[in-house]
HTML snippet that shows the backbone in 3Dmol.js (N, CA, C, O; Angstrom):
<script src="https://3Dmol.org/build/3Dmol-min.js"></script>
<div id="view" style="width:600px;height:400px;position:relative"></div>
<script>
const pdb = `
ATOM      1  N   MET A   1       3.006  -5.145 -17.363  1.00  0.00           N
ATOM      2  CA  MET A   1       2.150  -4.915 -16.226  1.00  0.00           C
ATOM      3  C   MET A   1       2.049  -6.154 -15.339  1.00  0.00           C
ATOM      4  O   MET A   1       1.839  -6.031 -14.132  1.00  0.00           O
ATOM      5  N   GLU A   2       2.196  -7.338 -15.917  1.00  0.00           N
ATOM      6  CA  GLU A   2       2.075  -8.558 -15.122  1.00  0.00           C
ATOM      7  C   GLU A   2       3.218  -8.691 -14.123  1.00  0.00           C
ATOM      8  O   GLU A   2       3.083  -9.414 -13.136  1.00  0.00           O
ATOM      9  N   GLN A   3       4.324  -8.020 -14.351  1.00  0.00           N
ATOM     10  CA  GLN A   3       5.468  -8.120 -13.447  1.00  0.00           C
ATOM     11  C   GLN A   3       5.621  -6.894 -12.552  1.00  0.00           C
ATOM     12  O   GLN A   3       6.569  -6.804 -11.773  1.00  0.00           O
ATOM     13  N   LEU A   4       4.697  -5.960 -12.665  1.00  0.00           N
ATOM     14  CA  LEU A   4       4.733  -4.759 -11.841  1.00  0.00           C
ATOM     15  C   LEU A   4       4.267  -5.082 -10.425  1.00  0.00           C
ATOM     16  O   LEU A   4       3.333  -5.862 -10.240  1.00  0.00           O
ATOM     17  N   ALA A   5       4.907  -4.492  -9.439  1.00  0.00           N
ATOM     18  CA  ALA A   5       4.522  -4.717  -8.042  1.00  0.00           C
ATOM     19  C   ALA A   5       4.572  -3.396  -7.285  1.00  0.00           C
ATOM     20  O   ALA A   5       5.311  -2.483  -7.652  1.00  0.00           O
ATOM     21  N   LEU A   6       3.787  -3.310  -6.238  1.00  0.00           N
ATOM     22  CA  LEU A   6       3.828  -2.171  -5.325  1.00  0.00           C
ATOM     23  C   LEU A   6       4.278  -2.678  -3.970  1.00  0.00           C
ATOM     24  O   LEU A   6       3.876  -3.759  -3.541  1.00  0.00           O
ATOM     25  N   SER A   7       5.105  -1.904  -3.297  1.00  0.00           N
ATOM     26  CA  SER A   7       5.578  -2.309  -1.979  1.00  0.00           C
ATOM     27  C   SER A   7       5.493  -1.136  -1.014  1.00  0.00           C
ATOM     28  O   SER A   7       6.075  -0.081  -1.269  1.00  0.00           O
ATOM     29  N   PRO A   8       4.773  -1.307   0.092  1.00  0.00           N
ATOM     30  CA  PRO A   8       4.671  -0.245   1.090  1.00  0.00           C
ATOM     31  C   PRO A   8       5.811  -0.275   2.106  1.00  0.00           C
ATOM     32  O   PRO A   8       5.722   0.384   3.142  1.00  0.00           O
ATOM     33  N   GLN A   9       6.874  -1.024   1.833  1.00  0.00           N
ATOM     34  CA  GLN A   9       7.940  -1.199   2.815  1.00  0.00           C
ATOM     35  C   GLN A   9       8.606   0.115   3.214  1.00  0.00           C
ATOM     36  O   GLN A   9       8.792   0.373   4.403  1.00  0.00           O
ATOM     37  N   CYS A  10       8.962   0.938   2.253  1.00  0.00           N
ATOM     38  CA  CYS A  10       9.669   2.170   2.577  1.00  0.00           C
ATOM     39  C   CYS A  10       8.792   3.105   3.402  1.00  0.00           C
ATOM     40  O   CYS A  10       7.621   3.322   3.092  1.00  0.00           O
ATOM     41  N   GLY A  11       9.381   3.646   4.445  1.00  0.00           N
ATOM     42  CA  GLY A  11       8.646   4.572   5.292  1.00  0.00           C
ATOM     43  C   GLY A  11       8.014   3.923   6.498  1.00  0.00           C
ATOM     44  O   GLY A  11       7.487   4.619   7.365  1.00  0.00           O
ATOM     45  N   PHE A  12       8.052   2.608   6.575  1.00  0.00           N
ATOM     46  CA  PHE A  12       7.566   1.907   7.749  1.00  0.00           C
ATOM     47  C   PHE A  12       8.771   1.425   8.548  1.00  0.00           C
ATOM     48  O   PHE A  12       9.884   1.360   8.026  1.00  0.00           O
ATOM     49  N   ALA A  13       8.552   1.101   9.772  1.00  0.00           N
ATOM     50  CA  ALA A  13       9.650   0.714  10.658  1.00  0.00           C
ATOM     51  C   ALA A  13      10.347  -0.548  10.170  1.00  0.00           C
ATOM     52  O   ALA A  13       9.701  -1.560   9.898  1.00  0.00           O
ATOM     53  N   SER A  14      11.658  -0.480  10.062  1.00  0.00           N
ATOM     54  CA  SER A  14      12.447  -1.664   9.715  1.00  0.00           C
ATOM     55  C   SER A  14      13.471  -1.959  10.810  1.00  0.00           C
ATOM     56  O   SER A  14      14.316  -2.841  10.656  1.00  0.00           O
ATOM     57  N   THR A  15      13.392  -1.227  11.900  1.00  0.00           N
ATOM     58  CA  THR A  15      14.272  -1.453  13.047  1.00  0.00           C
ATOM     59  C   THR A  15      13.430  -1.467  14.310  1.00  0.00           C
ATOM     60  O   THR A  15      12.268  -1.062  14.290  1.00  0.00           O
ATOM     61  N   SER A  16      14.002  -1.926  15.394  1.00  0.00           N
ATOM     62  CA  SER A  16      13.251  -1.970  16.648  1.00  0.00           C
ATOM     63  C   SER A  16      12.896  -0.581  17.153  1.00  0.00           C
ATOM     64  O   SER A  16      11.908  -0.420  17.870  1.00  0.00           O
ATOM     65  N   GLN A  17      13.697   0.439  16.785  1.00  0.00           N
ATOM     66  CA  GLN A  17      13.388   1.810  17.178  1.00  0.00           C
ATOM     67  C   GLN A  17      12.198   2.357  16.384  1.00  0.00           C
ATOM     68  O   GLN A  17      11.452   3.204  16.876  1.00  0.00           O
ATOM     69  N   GLY A  18      12.031   1.875  15.173  1.00  0.00           N
ATOM     70  CA  GLY A  18      10.914   2.280  14.332  1.00  0.00           C
ATOM     71  C   GLY A  18      11.058   3.674  13.772  1.00  0.00           C
ATOM     72  O   GLY A  18      12.035   4.376  14.030  1.00  0.00           O
ATOM     73  N   ASN A  19      10.068   4.053  13.004  1.00  0.00           N
ATOM     74  CA  ASN A  19       9.994   5.390  12.426  1.00  0.00           C
ATOM     75  C   ASN A  19       8.905   6.161  13.163  1.00  0.00           C
ATOM     76  O   ASN A  19       7.979   5.565  13.713  1.00  0.00           O
ATOM     77  N   LEU A  20       9.015   7.457  13.171  1.00  0.00           N
ATOM     78  CA  LEU A  20       8.039   8.280  13.869  1.00  0.00           C
ATOM     79  C   LEU A  20       6.811   8.499  12.982  1.00  0.00           C
ATOM     80  O   LEU A  20       6.621   9.577  12.417  1.00  0.00           O
ATOM     81  N   LEU A  21       5.991   7.466  12.871  1.00  0.00           N
ATOM     82  CA  LEU A  21       4.754   7.532  12.106  1.00  0.00           C
ATOM     83  C   LEU A  21       3.587   7.268  13.035  1.00  0.00           C
ATOM     84  O   LEU A  21       3.637   6.367  13.872  1.00  0.00           O
ATOM     85  N   THR A  22       2.549   8.048  12.885  1.00  0.00           N
ATOM     86  CA  THR A  22       1.342   7.779  13.658  1.00  0.00           C
ATOM     87  C   THR A  22       0.552   6.673  12.971  1.00  0.00           C
ATOM     88  O   THR A  22       0.831   6.321  11.825  1.00  0.00           O
ATOM     89  N   VAL A  23      -0.416   6.137  13.663  1.00  0.00           N
ATOM     90  CA  VAL A  23      -1.291   5.134  13.067  1.00  0.00           C
ATOM     91  C   VAL A  23      -2.001   5.749  11.860  1.00  0.00           C
ATOM     92  O   VAL A  23      -2.177   5.087  10.837  1.00  0.00           O
ATOM     93  N   GLU A  24      -2.403   7.002  11.980  1.00  0.00           N
ATOM     94  CA  GLU A  24      -3.067   7.692  10.869  1.00  0.00           C
ATOM     95  C   GLU A  24      -2.129   7.825   9.661  1.00  0.00           C
ATOM     96  O   GLU A  24      -2.565   7.630   8.527  1.00  0.00           O
ATOM     97  N   ASP A  25      -0.857   8.151   9.884  1.00  0.00           N
ATOM     98  CA  ASP A  25       0.125   8.224   8.796  1.00  0.00           C
ATOM     99  C   ASP A  25       0.232   6.878   8.081  1.00  0.00           C
ATOM    100  O   ASP A  25       0.238   6.812   6.852  1.00  0.00           O
ATOM    101  N   GLN A  26       0.315   5.811   8.868  1.00  0.00           N
ATOM    102  CA  GLN A  26       0.431   4.476   8.295  1.00  0.00           C
ATOM    103  C   GLN A  26      -0.820   4.117   7.493  1.00  0.00           C
ATOM    104  O   GLN A  26      -0.725   3.541   6.410  1.00  0.00           O
ATOM    105  N   ARG A  27      -1.985   4.458   8.029  1.00  0.00           N
ATOM    106  CA  ARG A  27      -3.237   4.178   7.330  1.00  0.00           C
ATOM    107  C   ARG A  27      -3.280   4.900   5.984  1.00  0.00           C
ATOM    108  O   ARG A  27      -3.672   4.315   4.974  1.00  0.00           O
ATOM    109  N   ARG A  28      -2.877   6.168   5.971  1.00  0.00           N
ATOM    110  CA  ARG A  28      -2.879   6.943   4.726  1.00  0.00           C
ATOM    111  C   ARG A  28      -1.903   6.350   3.704  1.00  0.00           C
ATOM    112  O   ARG A  28      -2.203   6.309   2.510  1.00  0.00           O
ATOM    113  N   LYS A  29      -0.752   5.898   4.166  1.00  0.00           N
ATOM    114  CA  LYS A  29       0.226   5.291   3.251  1.00  0.00           C
ATOM    115  C   LYS A  29      -0.356   4.023   2.623  1.00  0.00           C
ATOM    116  O   LYS A  29      -0.213   3.805   1.420  1.00  0.00           O
ATOM    117  N   LEU A  30      -1.006   3.194   3.427  1.00  0.00           N
ATOM    118  CA  LEU A  30      -1.585   1.961   2.893  1.00  0.00           C
ATOM    119  C   LEU A  30      -2.762   2.258   1.972  1.00  0.00           C
ATOM    120  O   LEU A  30      -2.961   1.557   0.980  1.00  0.00           O
ATOM    121  N   GLU A  31      -3.539   3.280   2.288  1.00  0.00           N
ATOM    122  CA  GLU A  31      -4.628   3.678   1.391  1.00  0.00           C
ATOM    123  C   GLU A  31      -4.079   4.136   0.045  1.00  0.00           C
ATOM    124  O   GLU A  31      -4.669   3.847  -0.996  1.00  0.00           O
ATOM    125  N   LEU A  32      -2.958   4.846   0.059  1.00  0.00           N
ATOM    126  CA  LEU A  32      -2.337   5.295  -1.187  1.00  0.00           C
ATOM    127  C   LEU A  32      -1.879   4.097  -2.025  1.00  0.00           C
ATOM    128  O   LEU A  32      -2.058   4.094  -3.243  1.00  0.00           O
ATOM    129  N   VAL A  33      -1.296   3.092  -1.392  1.00  0.00           N
ATOM    130  CA  VAL A  33      -0.873   1.891  -2.114  1.00  0.00           C
ATOM    131  C   VAL A  33      -2.095   1.193  -2.717  1.00  0.00           C
ATOM    132  O   VAL A  33      -2.073   0.784  -3.878  1.00  0.00           O
ATOM    133  N   ALA A  34      -3.159   1.060  -1.922  1.00  0.00           N
ATOM    134  CA  ALA A  34      -4.372   0.403  -2.414  1.00  0.00           C
ATOM    135  C   ALA A  34      -5.003   1.186  -3.557  1.00  0.00           C
ATOM    136  O   ALA A  34      -5.425   0.591  -4.549  1.00  0.00           O
ATOM    137  N   GLU A  35      -5.075   2.500  -3.437  1.00  0.00           N
ATOM    138  CA  GLU A  35      -5.652   3.324  -4.494  1.00  0.00           C
ATOM    139  C   GLU A  35      -4.817   3.242  -5.762  1.00  0.00           C
ATOM    140  O   GLU A  35      -5.367   3.182  -6.861  1.00  0.00           O
ATOM    141  N   THR A  36      -3.500   3.238  -5.625  1.00  0.00           N
ATOM    142  CA  THR A  36      -2.624   3.106  -6.798  1.00  0.00           C
ATOM    143  C   THR A  36      -2.859   1.765  -7.482  1.00  0.00           C
ATOM    144  O   THR A  36      -2.923   1.699  -8.710  1.00  0.00           O
ATOM    145  N   ALA A  37      -2.986   0.700  -6.704  1.00  0.00           N
ATOM    146  CA  ALA A  37      -3.258  -0.624  -7.280  1.00  0.00           C
ATOM    147  C   ALA A  37      -4.578  -0.617  -8.039  1.00  0.00           C
ATOM    148  O   ALA A  37      -4.670  -1.183  -9.129  1.00  0.00           O
ATOM    149  N   ARG A  38      -5.591   0.012  -7.480  1.00  0.00           N
ATOM    150  CA  ARG A  38      -6.888   0.091  -8.167  1.00  0.00           C
ATOM    151  C   ARG A  38      -6.762   0.857  -9.482  1.00  0.00           C
ATOM    152  O   ARG A  38      -7.341   0.456 -10.491  1.00  0.00           O
ATOM    153  N   LEU A  39      -6.015   1.945  -9.474  1.00  0.00           N
ATOM    154  CA  LEU A  39      -5.841   2.731 -10.699  1.00  0.00           C
ATOM    155  C   LEU A  39      -5.056   1.969 -11.761  1.00  0.00           C
ATOM    156  O   LEU A  39      -5.379   2.035 -12.947  1.00  0.00           O
ATOM    157  N   VAL A  40      -4.029   1.249 -11.332  1.00  0.00           N
ATOM    158  CA  VAL A  40      -3.169   0.538 -12.286  1.00  0.00           C
ATOM    159  C   VAL A  40      -3.850  -0.718 -12.822  1.00  0.00           C
ATOM    160  O   VAL A  40      -3.843  -0.963 -14.029  1.00  0.00           O
ATOM    161  N   TRP A  41      -4.441  -1.518 -11.927  1.00  0.00           N
ATOM    162  CA  TRP A  41      -4.999  -2.800 -12.326  1.00  0.00           C
ATOM    163  C   TRP A  41      -6.518  -2.801 -12.436  1.00  0.00           C
ATOM    164  O   TRP A  41      -7.102  -3.823 -12.797  1.00  0.00           O
ATOM    165  N   GLY A  42      -7.165  -1.691 -12.138  1.00  0.00           N
ATOM    166  CA  GLY A  42      -8.599  -1.599 -12.321  1.00  0.00           C
ATOM    167  C   GLY A  42      -9.448  -2.263 -11.261  1.00  0.00           C
ATOM    168  O   GLY A  42     -10.619  -2.551 -11.509  1.00  0.00           O
ATOM    169  N   TRP A  43      -8.901  -2.515 -10.096  1.00  0.00           N
ATOM    170  CA  TRP A  43      -9.686  -3.124  -9.018  1.00  0.00           C
ATOM    171  C   TRP A  43     -10.612  -2.092  -8.415  1.00  0.00           C
ATOM    172  O   TRP A  43     -10.331  -0.894  -8.440  1.00  0.00           O
ATOM    173  N   ARG A  44     -11.705  -2.564  -7.880  1.00  0.00           N
ATOM    174  CA  ARG A  44     -12.624  -1.688  -7.165  1.00  0.00           C
ATOM    175  C   ARG A  44     -12.590  -2.039  -5.689  1.00  0.00           C
ATOM    176  O   ARG A  44     -12.299  -3.176  -5.315  1.00  0.00           O
ATOM    177  N   ARG A  45     -12.888  -1.059  -4.859  1.00  0.00           N
ATOM    178  CA  ARG A  45     -12.917  -1.263  -3.411  1.00  0.00           C
ATOM    179  C   ARG A  45     -13.871  -2.409  -3.074  1.00  0.00           C
ATOM    180  O   ARG A  45     -14.957  -2.518  -3.641  1.00  0.00           O
ATOM    181  N   ASN A  46     -13.444  -3.254  -2.144  1.00  0.00           N
ATOM    182  CA  ASN A  46     -14.248  -4.371  -1.642  1.00  0.00           C
ATOM    183  C   ASN A  46     -14.552  -5.432  -2.699  1.00  0.00           C
ATOM    184  O   ASN A  46     -15.575  -6.112  -2.611  1.00  0.00           O
ATOM    185  N   THR A  47     -13.690  -5.580  -3.682  1.00  0.00           N
ATOM    186  CA  THR A  47     -13.840  -6.656  -4.658  1.00  0.00           C
ATOM    187  C   THR A  47     -12.533  -7.411  -4.735  1.00  0.00           C
ATOM    188  O   THR A  47     -11.462  -6.858  -4.482  1.00  0.00           O
ATOM    189  N   ALA A  48     -12.631  -8.665  -5.082  1.00  0.00           N
ATOM    190  CA  ALA A  48     -11.447  -9.514  -5.194  1.00  0.00           C
ATOM    191  C   ALA A  48     -10.687  -9.177  -6.464  1.00  0.00           C
ATOM    192  O   ALA A  48     -11.288  -8.739  -7.445  1.00  0.00           O
ATOM    193  N   PRO A  49      -9.363  -9.375  -6.461  1.00  0.00           N
ATOM    194  CA  PRO A  49      -8.579  -9.163  -7.676  1.00  0.00           C
ATOM    195  C   PRO A  49      -9.025 -10.111  -8.783  1.00  0.00           C
ATOM    196  O   PRO A  49      -9.500 -11.216  -8.522  1.00  0.00           O
ATOM    197  N   ARG A  50      -8.864  -9.664 -10.005  1.00  0.00           N
ATOM    198  CA  ARG A  50      -9.213 -10.522 -11.143  1.00  0.00           C
ATOM    199  C   ARG A  50      -8.217 -11.643 -11.266  1.00  0.00           C
ATOM    200  O   ARG A  50      -7.023 -11.450 -11.034  1.00  0.00           O
ATOM    201  N   ALA A  51      -8.700 -12.820 -11.631  1.00  0.00           N
ATOM    202  CA  ALA A  51      -7.825 -13.987 -11.805  1.00  0.00           C
ATOM    203  C   ALA A  51      -7.191 -13.991 -13.167  1.00  0.00           C
ATOM    204  O   ALA A  51      -6.425 -14.899 -13.489  1.00  0.00           O
TER     205      ALA A  51
END
`;
const viewer = $3Dmol.createViewer("view");
viewer.addModel(pdb, "pdb");
viewer.setStyle({}, {cartoon: {color: "spectrum"}});
viewer.zoomTo();
viewer.render();
</script>
């Protein structure tokens, strides 16, 4: 688990043309990454990661 990482890179623009994502789509994707991190590592919303 100490070497596990999450990356929101896929699905976001990686070229100047970008991907057809709305701001809301991007927000939902980032919320999913954050929620997954909380489930995996036990973080709670608005708290700092454990050291």
